[in-house]
C-alpha positions as CSV (number, residue, x, y, z in Angstrom):
1,M,-8.4,30.5,15.8
2,A,-10.4,30.8,12.9
3,N,-9.8,28.8,9.7
4,V,-7.4,26.7,11.5
5,E,-8.2,23.0,11.1
6,K,-7.8,20.8,14.2
7,V,-6.2,18.1,12.6
8,I,-5.6,17.4,8.5
9,I,-4.9,14.0,7.4
10,I,-2.9,13.4,4.3
11,G,-3.7,10.3,2.7
12,S,-6.6,7.8,1.6
13,G,-5.6,4.4,2.4
14,P,-6.6,2.1,5.5
15,S,-4.4,4.2,7.9
16,A,-5.9,7.6,6.8
17,W,-9.4,6.5,6.8
18,T,-9.1,4.6,10.2
19,A,-7.6,8.0,11.7
20,A,-10.3,9.9,10.3
21,I,-13.0,7.6,11.7
22,Y,-11.4,7.9,15.2
23,A,-10.5,11.7,14.8
24,A,-14.1,12.3,13.8
25,R,-15.6,10.3,16.7
26,G,-13.3,12.3,18.8
27,N,-14.8,15.8,17.8
28,L,-11.6,16.7,16.1
29,E,-13.5,17.5,12.8
30,P,-11.1,16.0,10.5
31,L,-10.3,17.4,6.9
32,V,-8.8,14.3,4.8
33,F,-6.7,15.2,1.6
34,E,-7.2,12.1,-0.3
35,G,-5.0,13.0,-3.4
36,A,-6.0,14.2,-6.9
37,I,-7.0,12.3,-9.6
38,T,-4.6,12.6,-12.3
39,E,-2.7,10.8,-15.1
40,E,0.4,11.3,-13.2
41,N,-0.9,10.0,-9.8
42,R,-2.1,6.7,-12.0
43,L,1.1,6.0,-13.4
44,A,2.7,6.4,-10.1
45,G,0.1,4.5,-8.1
46,T,-0.8,7.1,-5.9
47,L,-4.4,7.5,-7.0
48,P,-6.9,8.0,-4.0
49,L,-7.7,5.0,-1.7
50,G,-4.1,3.7,-1.8
51,Q,-2.8,0.4,-2.8
52,L,-5.7,-1.7,-2.0
53,A,-7.9,0.1,-4.8
54,L,-5.6,-1.9,-7.1
55,T,-6.3,-5.2,-5.2
56,T,-8.8,-7.7,-6.3
57,E,-9.7,-10.1,-3.4
58,V,-8.9,-9.4,-0.1
59,E,-9.0,-12.6,2.1
60,N,-7.0,-11.7,5.2
61,Y,-8.8,-8.3,6.6
62,P,-10.8,-9.2,9.6
63,G,-14.5,-9.4,9.6
64,F,-14.9,-9.6,5.6
65,P,-15.1,-13.6,5.2
66,A,-15.9,-15.0,1.8
67,G,-19.6,-14.5,1.0
68,N,-22.0,-12.1,-1.1
69,L,-21.9,-8.7,0.3
70,E,-24.3,-7.3,-2.5
71,A,-27.1,-6.3,-0.3
72,Y,-24.6,-4.8,2.3
73,L,-22.7,-2.7,-0.1
74,D,-25.9,-1.5,-1.8
75,D,-26.9,-0.1,1.8
76,S,-23.6,1.2,3.0
77,I,-22.2,3.1,-0.1
78,D,-23.5,6.2,-1.6
79,E,-25.8,5.2,-4.4
80,K,-24.4,7.1,-7.2
81,L,-20.8,5.6,-6.1
82,R,-22.3,2.2,-5.7
83,K,-23.5,2.2,-9.6
84,T,-19.9,2.8,-10.8
85,M,-18.4,-0.3,-9.0
86,A,-18.1,-3.6,-10.4
87,P,-20.8,-6.2,-9.2
88,H,-19.7,-8.0,-6.2
89,G,-18.5,-11.7,-6.5
90,K,-18.8,-14.1,-3.6
91,E,-15.0,-14.6,-3.0
92,G,-14.9,-11.9,-0.3
93,V,-14.6,-8.4,-0.3
94,S,-12.4,-6.6,-2.9
95,G,-9.9,-4.0,-2.2
96,P,-12.0,-1.1,-3.8
97,E,-15.2,-2.2,-2.0
98,L,-13.1,-2.5,1.4
99,M,-11.6,1.1,0.8
100,E,-15.0,2.7,-0.2
101,L,-16.5,1.2,2.9
102,M,-13.9,2.8,5.0
103,R,-14.3,6.2,3.1
104,Q,-17.9,6.1,3.6
105,Q,-17.5,5.2,7.5
106,A,-15.5,8.2,7.9
107,K,-18.0,10.3,5.6
108,N,-20.7,9.1,8.1
109,F,-18.8,10.7,11.1
110,G,-18.5,14.0,9.4
111,T,-15.1,13.7,7.8
112,R,-14.6,16.5,4.9
113,I,-12.7,15.4,2.0
114,I,-10.8,17.2,-0.5
115,T,-9.4,15.5,-3.5
116,Q,-6.3,17.2,-4.1
117,D,-2.8,16.6,-3.5
118,V,-0.6,18.1,-0.7
119,V,2.4,19.6,-2.5
120,D,4.4,21.2,0.2
121,V,4.4,21.7,3.9
122,D,5.5,24.3,6.4
123,F,6.1,22.7,9.9
124,G,8.5,25.7,11.0
125,G,5.8,26.7,13.5
126,H,2.2,26.3,14.7
127,P,-0.2,26.3,13.0
128,L,1.2,23.9,10.6
129,K,0.8,25.0,7.0
130,L,-0.2,22.9,4.0
131,S,-0.2,23.6,0.1
132,S,-2.5,21.7,-2.1
133,S,-2.6,21.1,-5.6
134,N,-5.5,23.6,-6.1
135,G,-3.1,26.5,-5.0
136,K,-4.7,26.9,-1.5
137,T,-2.9,27.1,1.9
138,Y,-4.3,25.4,4.7
139,E,-3.4,25.5,8.3
140,A,-3.8,22.9,11.0
141,L,-2.9,22.4,14.8
142,A,-2.0,18.6,14.1
143,V,-1.2,17.1,11.0
144,I,-1.2,13.1,10.4
145,V,0.7,11.9,7.5
146,A,-0.7,8.8,6.1
147,T,0.4,8.9,2.2
148,G,1.6,5.4,2.1
149,A,4.0,3.4,-0.1
150,R,4.1,2.1,-3.5
151,A,5.4,-1.2,-4.7
152,N,8.4,-0.9,-7.2
153,Y,7.3,-2.4,-10.6
154,L,9.7,-3.1,-13.9
155,G,7.7,-1.0,-16.0
156,L,7.0,-3.5,-18.6
157,P,3.7,-3.3,-20.5
158,S,2.7,-6.9,-20.0
159,E,3.3,-6.4,-16.2
160,E,0.8,-3.6,-16.0
161,Q,-1.6,-5.5,-18.2
162,Y,-1.5,-8.4,-15.4
163,K,-1.7,-6.4,-12.3
164,N,-4.1,-8.2,-10.1
165,R,-4.4,-11.0,-12.8
166,G,-1.5,-12.7,-11.4
167,V,1.0,-10.0,-11.1
168,S,1.5,-8.9,-7.6
169,A,3.7,-7.0,-5.4
170,C,2.7,-8.7,-1.9
171,A,3.2,-12.4,-1.6
172,V,1.4,-12.2,2.0
173,C,-1.3,-10.4,0.7
174,D,-2.2,-12.8,-2.3
175,G,0.0,-15.7,-2.2
176,A,-2.9,-18.0,-0.7
177,L,-5.3,-17.0,-3.5
178,P,-6.5,-20.2,-5.3
179,R,-5.3,-19.0,-8.5
180,F,-1.5,-19.6,-7.0
181,R,-2.0,-22.9,-5.2
182,N,-0.1,-25.8,-6.4
183,K,1.1,-24.0,-9.6
184,P,4.4,-22.6,-10.4
185,V,5.0,-18.9,-9.7
186,A,7.9,-16.7,-9.9
187,V,9.7,-13.9,-7.6
188,V,11.8,-11.4,-9.2
189,G,14.5,-9.9,-6.8
190,G,17.5,-11.2,-4.8
191,G,17.3,-9.5,-1.5
192,D,16.1,-10.5,1.8
193,S,12.6,-9.6,0.9
194,A,12.5,-11.4,-2.2
195,V,13.7,-14.7,-0.4
196,E,11.0,-13.9,2.3
197,E,8.3,-13.7,-0.5
198,A,9.8,-16.9,-2.2
199,D,9.8,-18.7,1.0
200,Y,5.9,-17.7,2.0
201,L,5.2,-18.7,-1.5
202,S,6.4,-22.1,-1.2
203,K,3.7,-23.0,1.2
204,F,1.0,-22.7,-1.3
205,A,2.9,-23.0,-5.0
206,G,3.9,-26.0,-6.7
207,K,7.2,-24.2,-7.5
208,V,8.8,-21.0,-6.8
209,Y,11.4,-19.6,-9.4
210,M,13.4,-16.7,-8.0
211,I,14.4,-14.6,-11.0
212,H,17.8,-12.6,-10.1
213,R,20.1,-10.8,-12.6
214,R,23.1,-11.7,-10.7
215,D,25.1,-14.9,-10.3
216,E,24.7,-14.5,-6.4
217,L,21.9,-13.3,-4.1
218,R,21.9,-9.8,-2.4
219,A,20.2,-11.4,0.6
220,S,21.9,-12.0,4.0
221,K,23.8,-15.5,4.2
222,I,21.0,-16.9,6.4
223,M,18.4,-16.0,4.0
224,A,20.5,-17.2,0.7
225,D,20.7,-20.5,2.5
226,R,16.8,-20.4,3.2
227,A,16.3,-20.2,-0.4
228,M,18.9,-22.7,-1.4
229,N,17.7,-25.1,0.8
230,N,14.0,-24.9,0.0
231,P,13.3,-28.0,-2.4
232,K,10.4,-26.0,-3.8
233,I,12.6,-22.8,-4.6
234,E,14.5,-22.9,-8.1
235,I,17.0,-19.6,-8.4
236,L,17.2,-18.8,-12.1
237,W,20.6,-17.0,-11.9
238,S,21.6,-14.2,-14.2
239,T,18.2,-13.6,-15.8
240,T,15.7,-10.9,-15.9
241,L,12.1,-10.7,-16.6
242,A,11.5,-9.7,-20.1
243,E,7.7,-10.4,-20.5
244,V,4.7,-11.5,-18.5
245,L,2.7,-14.3,-20.5
246,G,-1.0,-14.7,-20.3
247,N,-4.3,-14.2,-21.7
248,D,-7.8,-12.5,-20.9
249,T,-9.2,-15.7,-19.4
250,D,-6.5,-17.1,-17.4
251,G,-4.4,-14.1,-16.3
252,V,-0.9,-15.2,-16.1
253,T,0.2,-18.2,-17.5
254,G,4.1,-17.8,-17.9
255,I,7.0,-15.7,-18.2
256,R,9.7,-15.0,-20.8
257,L,13.1,-14.4,-19.5
258,D,16.3,-12.8,-21.1
259,S,20.0,-14.0,-19.6
260,T,22.5,-11.2,-18.6
261,K,25.2,-13.0,-19.9
262,G,24.4,-13.1,-23.6
263,E,22.8,-16.9,-23.5
264,P,19.6,-17.5,-25.2
265,G,16.2,-16.5,-23.6
266,F,13.8,-18.9,-22.6
267,E,10.1,-19.3,-21.2
268,K,8.8,-21.0,-17.7
269,E,5.2,-21.7,-17.0
270,A,4.0,-19.7,-14.3
271,A,0.6,-18.6,-13.0
272,G,1.8,-15.6,-10.8
273,V,4.8,-13.0,-10.8
274,F,5.5,-11.5,-7.5
275,L,7.7,-8.1,-7.7
276,A,9.9,-8.0,-4.5
277,I,12.4,-5.1,-5.8
278,G,11.4,-2.9,-2.8
279,H,8.8,-0.1,-2.1
280,T,8.9,3.8,-2.6
281,P,7.4,5.7,0.4
282,N,5.2,8.5,-0.8
283,T,7.4,11.2,1.3
284,A,8.8,13.4,-1.4
285,F,6.1,16.3,-0.9
286,L,7.7,16.6,2.7
287,G,11.2,17.4,1.6
288,D,13.4,18.0,4.6
289,K,10.4,19.0,6.9
290,L,10.6,15.7,8.6
291,E,13.3,13.4,9.7
292,L,12.9,10.2,7.7
293,T,14.9,6.9,7.6
294,D,17.8,6.2,5.3
295,K,14.9,4.5,3.0
296,K,12.9,7.6,2.9
297,Y,10.2,6.5,5.5
298,I,9.1,8.9,8.1
299,K,10.9,8.1,11.3
300,W,8.6,7.3,14.5
301,T,11.0,9.1,17.2
302,T,9.3,7.6,20.1
303,P,8.9,3.8,20.5
304,G,4.9,2.6,20.5
305,R,3.9,5.9,19.5
306,T,3.2,7.6,16.1
307,Y,5.2,10.9,16.8
308,T,7.6,12.3,14.4
309,S,10.4,14.7,14.4
310,V,7.7,17.6,14.4
311,E,5.7,18.2,17.4
312,G,2.0,18.0,16.5
313,V,2.9,15.9,13.4
314,F,2.2,12.4,13.2
315,A,2.6,9.6,10.9
316,A,0.6,6.2,10.3
317,G,0.5,3.3,7.8
318,D,3.1,2.3,5.2
319,V,4.5,5.6,4.9
320,A,6.3,4.9,8.4
321,D,6.4,1.3,8.1
322,D,8.9,-0.8,5.8
323,Y,8.4,-4.1,7.8
324,Y,4.8,-5.2,7.9
325,R,3.0,-3.2,4.9
326,Q,-0.6,-4.6,5.9
327,A,-3.9,-2.9,5.7
328,V,-4.8,-4.3,9.1
329,T,-1.3,-2.8,10.6
330,A,-1.9,0.1,8.5
331,A,-5.4,0.8,9.8
332,G,-4.3,-0.1,13.6
333,S,-1.7,2.6,13.5
334,G,-4.0,5.0,11.5
335,C,-6.3,4.5,15.3
336,M,-2.9,5.2,17.1
337,A,-2.2,8.4,15.2
338,A,-5.6,10.1,15.8
339,L,-5.4,9.1,19.4
340,D,-2.0,10.4,19.7
341,A,-3.4,13.6,18.0
342,E,-6.2,14.1,20.1
343,R,-4.1,13.4,23.2
344,W,-1.5,16.1,22.1
345,L,-4.0,18.5,21.4
346,A,-5.8,18.0,25.0
347,A,-2.3,18.3,26.5
348,K,-1.9,21.6,24.7
349,G,-5.4,22.9,25.5
350,F,-6.4,22.9,22.1
351,H,-9.9,21.3,22.8
């Protein structure tokens, strides 16, 4: 079938590059759409390399303990690209470094990469069809969707200013970093995920403030009780985050809060601000072509498999996972998706 790809992978986070590595080693000659470098994607948090490209230290990805990786990075990553990267510190691998290493590993096995967005799909028959932001249409026997999910932020200028310098949307990813240990931090939100974040942070922080705009939590009763019974957690009822305070040297140093009941605003000392107001999966381009959950994540239709509602289409990473949302679990599901695609193609007699 001339000009029909064996497998196209959409995305450029840990799940996409892992899928590409496995697919390439399985002789599927993968083509990856890593996304376009545009101001719109920057503002939406959907630039190539995914959420990890917006992260500083990565302490919990296996195989990368703290240490000086400078020589390894120089040898492993394309020389021209390496010159554009910040000098490596000794705290361990950074998010951008880890993602560039994954991307380079996929390229080493022959993965082809297009720096464009997929803007529309036609999964009504085979081969599967994809339309890109450069106006071209591509066809594939199998497709792996690994476009991830982006954290929701409040949109404050100061929030943007201190991202990765004390502002985070993942306590499990960043909460154990030295900058937060034995210091006060704040969690914005009032649902189960906010309580989970606050409870996790209480293991490391000296104090955890929960900022909630209402006078009762939206979390389930058992989770609400957990927050209110934790001596390290203080719930700041009927408040909203007005501004993240900080400086260029220390990053986040505090927060300014407004009252939702007309009371005077006030400030609190804080070394970190964790947003726990949900995530938005990057599935808008799919329209109604795949079955989604009520939260708009791609629905896995078979337990233990990355199958979707369309035969030949597989999903990996955070675009289909609203629970774990970790780099290592995303990478694992990328491996699964590639193996699922390879075995599906073999069963169909395509290779």
